[in-house]
N, C-alpha and C positions, 0 to 999 in steps of 0.2 A: 504494500500500500504506500502510494506516494502522497506517500502522502506527502500548506494551505496558505489594498494597494493595487489596484489595477495598474499594470505596467505598460509602458509605451509599446512594448512588442506586440500588444494586441491589435495595433493598427495594421498588422500584416493581414488581418482577416476582414474582408469587406462585408459589410452588413447593409441590408436594404435601408435606405434613408426614408424616414417617415415624412409624409407631406407636411409642409409648413403649417397648413391649417390645423393640423393635429395639435400644434403647440399654441393653443389660444392663450391669451393673457390671463384668463381666469381659470386655466386648467390647474389642478392640484399638482404640487411638486411631487416627483416620485419619491417613495420612501427609501431611505438608505438601506443597503443590504445589511443583514445581521452580521455581527462581529464573529470572528472565528472563536470557537469554544475551546478553551484550555481544558483538557480532560484526560482521564485514564479510561481505556477500554480494554476489554478482554474478549477474545474470539475463540470459538471452538472450530477446529479444522477437520473436515471429513473428506474421504476419498470419493470422487465422482467418476464411476466407471462408464457412465453413459454420456459424458460431456461431448458435445458436437465438436468435430475437428480433431479429436484425439482417438486413435485406435488403441485402446488399452490392451486388447487381447494380444496384440503383436509386440508389446513392450515388455521390459523387464520388471516393471512395477505392477504388482497385483493388489496392493493395498497400502493405505497410509492413514495416519491420524496425527493430531497435534493440537497445539494451542499457539496463540499469538497475543502478546501484550503490546499495547500501543499507548504512549503517553505524550501529550502535548502540554508544555509549560509556557505560560506567558511570562517571559523574563523582562518585560517592559521595553527594552531596546531591541528585542528579538524573540524568536520562537525556538525553544529547545525541545527536541523530539527524540524519543527513543522507541525503537521497535525491536522486540525480542520474539523470534519465531523458533519453535521447537517442534520437530516432526519425527515420527518413527515410520520409516518406509519399509515395506515388505516386498522383497524381490520374488521372481518366479521360482527360485529354489527354496523359498520359505524362510530366508534369513532376514532378520530385522536390522535395519541400518538407522543409526541415530544421526539426525541432521539438526544443527543449531546455528542460528544467525543472530548476531547482535549488532544493531545499527543505531548510531547516535549522531545527531547533528545539532548545530546552532545556526540560525539564519536571521540576519538583521531584517527589521520590518520593512525597510525600503527595498529589500530584495537584492542588495548589492554585495553583501558579505556573507561568507558561508564557511563553516568548519565541519569536518566529517571524520567519523571513525566507523569502520565496519570489520567484523571478524566472522568468518564462516568456518564451521567445524563439521567433520564427518567422523563419528565414533572417536571423539576427543582429539583428532588430528586436525590442525588448522589447514584448511584447503585454500583460503583466500583471505587477504587482509589489506585494507587501505586506510591511510591516515593522511590528513593534510588540511589545507584551507584554500579558498578561492575568493576572487573578488571581481566585480564588474566596474567599469569606469562610471557607469550610470545605469539606471533601469533601461534595459534594451540595448545597452552598449556592449562593446567587446570586453574581454577580461582575461584573467590568467588563473590557472590552478597550480598549486605547488604541493606535490606529494612528498611525504617522508617515508611512507610504506606503500607498496612492497619494496620500493627503492626511491631514492631522491630523484625527482624529475619535475619538469615544468611542462604544462600543456596550455596551449592557447585556447580561449573560449570564444566562439564566434558570436557576432552581434545577434541579438534576439533571443539568447539563451536564458532560460529560467532556472532558478534553484527550486528545490522541491516544494516548499510552502507557496512560493509565488506561482508555481506551476498549477497547484490545486486552486488557488485564487483565480487564475486565468480561466480554468475550466468552469468554475462557478459563475464568473462574470459572463462568459460566453453563453452559458445556459440561460442566464437571466436576460441576455440580449437576443435570445431566439436563434443563436447560431447552431449549426448541426455538425460542424467538423472543424478541427484545429490540427495544425501540423507545426510543431515547434521544437527547437532543440532543448534538451534538458541536461543539466549537470547535477548529479546527486552524489558523486564520490564513491559509488559502489564498483566502478570499473576503472582500472588503471589506464585505460585507453582514453579517458576523458569524456567529452560530451557525447551524448546519444541523441538520436532522432526519436521523437515521439509523435504518434498519430492517434488522435482522439476523436471517436465518434460519439456524439451526444444523441442518445437513443430516444429519450423522452423527458418531459418535465411534468411533475405532478403537483397538484395543489395539496395543502396540508391534509393529513389523514391520521386517524388514531393509531398510536403505537404504544408499546409497553414502556417507552422511555419519554418522560415528560419534557425533556429538553429538546425533543425532536417533533413532538406532535403538532406544534403550531407553525411549523416551517414547511416550505416547499422542498421538493427533492428532485434529483435528476439521476437517471441511469446513464452510465457512460461505459465505453469500451476503449481501453488503451492498449496500444502495441508499441514496443520499444525496439529500436534497431541499432546495430553497430554502425555509427556514422563514419568512422575511419575506413571501414571496408566497403562502404556503399552497399550494405546488405539490403536485400529485398525480403528476406524471411525474418520475422521478428525473433529476438532472443527471449522475449517474455511478453505475455499478454495477461491482462486482468480486466474483468468486468466488475463493476461495483455500483452501488447506489450512494451518491453523496447527498447529504442534507445541506441546506444553505449556510450552516455554521461550520462546515468543513468535516463533519463526522460522517464516516461510512459505516453503515450497519450490516451490509451484506457484500460479499465478494466472491468471485470465482477466479482462481489463480491458475493459469495454464503454464506449467513449467516445461512444456514440450513433450516429455515422456509420460506425464500424468497431470491430472487436474484435481485441485482441491477446492472445496466449497468452504467459505468462512462465514460464520454467523456470530454477530455480537451478542454476548450474554451478559455483559456488565458495562455500565457507563456511569462514570462519576466525574462531575465537574471539578476543576481545579482552580484555586485562587491565583491571583497575580502574585508573583514572587519578585518584587523589585529589590 
């Protein structure tokens, strides 16, 4: 989950212009979008053998289960986010494999500064690790990422790139504006190759409806489908895909994560609002 300032990069996407008559002098001003919710969420992950686009019968994975914790902290000058994913994957030989991902970031609220740490393990062995920081000259401007792990290196960030929280905000802004598709570069620090391409389809937008979470019930929501591509290699096949429902405060309550070899469904079972921590 990528997981949330409208940035100037949104001008890349043309939207129909409303007739001038629609903006009559006595027309009410549009209500501001809701603020992002600082929160802690817990998700239960279940294996989906019938997910479209994935032939589970031909793969090595025959089962999986897990949990994911997701925390967003309002640190006043930025958003601090931590995502912890733990899965047990069962292969065709009946062996269980433990997979653990720990991802932590801090992102300034103007979307121009970013710090990241990610560690992935398989059965206690570290398989991938990234650490570093990145910055943009301005929202929508070019930038640079400096890695300290897996090795010291510098990567240029192309103009129009979003960091993860701003990426989520861009999706929510696009949904409210009635857009159906976005294609923007994303830098999230999870790949030592630097910036990725992201393609986002906005499937629908729903008016508020009753849920078991009071913080969501009064808000509109939108279903989206995201695909991520290796930008450096000019890939046409996504490295990862996820479908989810975002509420207008940035919370996602359901997800379907396509890892290529298998698909996991995620359902939020706990949502607790967090205070500001200045």
